[in-house]
C-alpha positions in Angstrom: 2.2 -1.9 25.0 2.2 0.5 22.1 6.0 1.2 22.1 6.8 -2.5 21.9 4.1 -3.1 19.3 5.3 -0.2 17.3 8.9 -1.5 17.5 7.7 -5.0 16.4 5.8 -3.5 13.4 8.8 -1.3 12.4 11.1 -4.2 12.6 8.9 -6.1 10.3 8.9 -3.1 7.9 12.7 -2.9 8.2 12.8 -6.5 7.1 10.8 -5.7 4.0 13.1 -2.7 3.3 16.2 -5.1 3.6 14.5 -7.3 1.1 14.0 -4.3 -1.3 10.2 -4.1 -1.2 7.5 -2.2 0.6 5.2 -0.8 -2.0 3.8 2.7 -2.3 4.4 5.3 0.4 1.7 7.7 1.6 1.7 11.3 0.6 3.8 13.7 2.7 2.1 15.6 5.6 3.1 18.7 7.4 5.1 18.3 10.6 4.5 21.0 13.2 7.5 23.4 13.5 7.6 22.8 17.3 8.2 19.0 16.9 11.3 17.7 18.6 12.4 16.0 15.5 12.7 18.0 12.2 14.1 17.3 8.7 17.8 18.2 8.3 18.7 17.4 11.9 21.4 15.0 12.9 20.8 12.5 15.7 23.5 10.4 17.4 22.7 7.0 18.8 25.1 5.8 21.5 24.6 2.5 23.4 25.8 -0.8 24.5 24.6 -4.1 23.0 23.3 -7.0 25.1 26.8 -8.5 24.6 28.5 -5.4 26.0 29.8 -3.9 22.8 29.7 -0.1 22.5 27.7 1.3 19.5 27.7 4.8 18.1 25.7 5.7 14.9 24.9 9.0 13.3 21.5 9.6 11.7 21.6 12.6 9.3 18.0 13.2 8.4 17.4 14.5 4.9 15.6 17.8 4.4 12.7 16.0 2.8 9.4 16.4 4.7 8.6 13.3 6.8 5.7 11.1 5.8 2.9 10.6 8.3 1.6 7.1 9.1 -1.2 7.4 11.7 0.4 9.4 14.5 3.9 8.6 13.5 6.3 10.6 11.3 8.7 8.6 9.1 11.9 10.5 8.3 14.4 9.7 5.5 17.9 8.9 6.8 20.5 7.4 4.6 21.3 4.5 6.9 17.7 3.3 7.7 14.3 4.1 9.1 13.9 6.9 11.7 10.4 7.2 13.1 9.1 9.8 15.6 5.8 9.3 17.5 5.1 12.5 19.3 1.8 11.2 20.8 3.6 8.3 22.3 6.8 10.1 23.1 8.8 7.5 21.2 11.6 7.4 18.7 12.7 4.4 16.6 16.0 4.4 14.7 17.4 1.6 12.6 20.9 1.4 11.2 20.5 -1.1 8.4 22.9 0.2 5.7 26.0 -1.5 7.1 24.1 -4.8 7.1 23.3 -4.4 3.4 26.8 -3.3 2.4 29.2 -5.2 4.7 27.1 -7.8 6.6 27.6 -5.9 9.9 24.9 -6.3 12.5 21.7 -4.2 12.3 21.4 -1.7 15.2 17.9 -0.8 16.3 17.0 1.7 19.0 13.5 1.7 20.5 13.4 4.7 22.8 11.1 7.0 24.8 11.8 10.7 25.2 13.2 12.0 28.4 13.4 15.7 27.8 15.1 16.4 24.5 16.8 13.0 24.2 15.4 9.5 24.0 16.5 6.5 25.9 15.6 2.9 25.4 16.5 -0.6 24.2 19.2 -1.4 21.7 18.6 -4.5 19.6 21.7 -5.7 17.6 22.3 -8.6 15.2 20.9 -10.1 12.1 17.4 -8.8 11.2 15.9 -12.3 11.1 17.2 -13.0 14.6 15.8 -9.7 16.0 12.5 -10.3 14.3 12.2 -13.8 15.7 13.0 -12.5 19.2 10.3 -9.8 18.9 7.7 -12.3 17.8 8.0 -13.9 21.3 6.4 -10.8 22.9 2.7 -11.3 23.4 0.1 -8.6 22.6 -0.8 -8.3 26.2 2.8 -7.6 27.4 3.0 -4.8 30.0 3.1 -1.2 28.7 6.5 0.4 29.4 6.4 3.7 31.2 10.1 4.6 30.7 13.3 3.5 29.0 14.3 1.1 31.8 11.0 -0.7 31.5 11.4 -1.1 27.8 14.7 -2.9 28.4 13.3 -4.9 31.3 10.2 -6.0 29.5 12.1 -7.0 26.3 14.6 -9.0 28.3 11.8 -10.8 30.3 10.6 -12.2 27.0 14.0 -13.4 25.9 15.0 -10.5 23.7 18.7 -9.7 23.8 18.3 -6.0 24.6 21.1 -3.6 25.4 20.6 0.1 26.1 20.7 3.2 23.8 20.4 7.0 23.8 19.4 9.2 20.9 20.5 12.8 21.1 20.2 15.6 18.6 23.6 16.9 17.6 24.0 20.6 18.2 
């Protein structure tokens, strides 16, 4: 259940970021040089929303060292949160900037690594609507073992989930 709980927590934090708050951030920690995600990389999210709309978003991570929160690494990306959890094998990417500047839908990818890319569920829409859907998932929901299960579990609780892939750009 950790990937879905992580997603729910990050969505709540993204809502705080959209509101302009969030408080103090923890001091930076050192990310191992062997980690799949590193500062300065560019990742591309491709996917299809639950409504069938294609999505493509680029996440150009800054060169700033990521900040550690428990076992997760939070990277700076100009368009929104980008969180890597090597212990869980998950990646969370949120494209919130267009929502702030143009009112476009927020695009959130909750994914599990499959080799060097991550696949998972794409949540698209207004942040309040996505947050309300995620609140319907109980704490004892099944633990997803792969990307297909993330999508299936989210949909079983009424979350409008599409599919997404995050790949590092060469």
